[in-house]
C-alpha positions, 0 to 999 in steps of 0.5 A, a space after each residue: 442596493 447600491 453597494 458593489 458586489 463582493 463577488 467577482 462578476 465571473 464567478 458563475 462562469 467558473 464555478 465548478 458544475 459538480 459539487 466539490 469532492 470532500 477529500 477524506 481523512 483516514 479515519 473517515 475512509 475506514 468508516 466508509 461502507 464497502 462500495 461507496 465513493 471514496 476521495 483521499 490525498 495520500 503518498 506513494 510508498 511502493 508502485 507494485 505493477 503496471 499492466 494494460 493502463 492500470 496499476 497497483 499501488 501502495 500509499 500511506 499518509 501520516 494516519 494510515 495506508 491505502 492500497 490502490 488496486 488496478 487504479 487507472 494510470 498510464 505507463 508514463 504516470 506509473 514511471 513518475 510514481 516516485 516514493 513520497 509523491 502526493 496524489 489524490 485518488 477517487 474511487 470506491 472502497 472495495 474488500 476482497 478476502 479481508 483486503 480493503 483497497 480503493 478500486 475502479 479509481 483514478 488518480 491526479 498528481 497534487 501539484 506542489 504537494 509535500 512529500 511523505 515516506 513512512 518509516 517502518 512501523 514495528 508491528 511485531 507485538 501485534 502478530 496474531 492479534 486483532 489489532 494487526 489489521 489496524 495496520 492493513 497496507 502499511 509499511 511495517 517491520 517484524 523483527 526476530 522472526 525465524 525462518 521455517 520454510 521457503 517455497 517458490 511458486 512453480 517450484 523454481 525462481 522466477 515467480 513469488 516466494 512463499 515464506 513461513 516464519 516463526 514467532 513465539 511458537 506460532 507460524 505466519 505466512 509471507 510472500 515476496 511479490 514478484 511484481 513488487 520485487 523482482 528477481 533483480 531486487 535485493 530481497 529476492 536474491 536475499 531469500 536465496 541465501 536464507 536457511 531454515 532456522 535463520 532469525 531475520 528482521 523483515 520489512 514489508 507492506 501489510 497486505 491481507 489475504 485471508 489473514 495477514 500476508 505481508 509483501 516483503 520488501 527487505 529481509 536482513 539477518 538479525 544480529 
């Protein structure tokens, strides 16, 4: 009983009042039920939009991706969300029209955190298969796609562009999202030069809306 305690005497006053939140793996996040609380550490891959202190952000780690939907974010924080930046996200797992995302969330920068920038995963062979959704929100590429149709929302440049690509006899819908890649972006300008029949390689975030509806970040005419 005379042994000195190995615990520092200040521990009670510095201990957190709430139980420590456990950071989930991507597999644990996938397994979590919709509407349940989630905490993940992940890396910014694309900041889509900021409006009235909330943001839509594509993020990914080495195991999978997370779309942060209208996460609380000041404009100053949004401007610091460089690609590769590590953040810890606390929110709820939501689903809308097949798109699984983290909603009603907050985030903090992980001080001294490492950096991770995802390379585009070649998902071409997964088009039209049930396995494609396993890569939802990831940075992916589809190669050898044939341009079938190009339509500007509201029939003129200045808003989203809807693209229809063909592959192996099937058609797929893609979108150039104006809030992610605006009129001044290379990809937005590149679409203006495309014509039906062009064969292209496409990079995008694998967004979901009643099925795959990738948000395109790069289009290159295949060589």
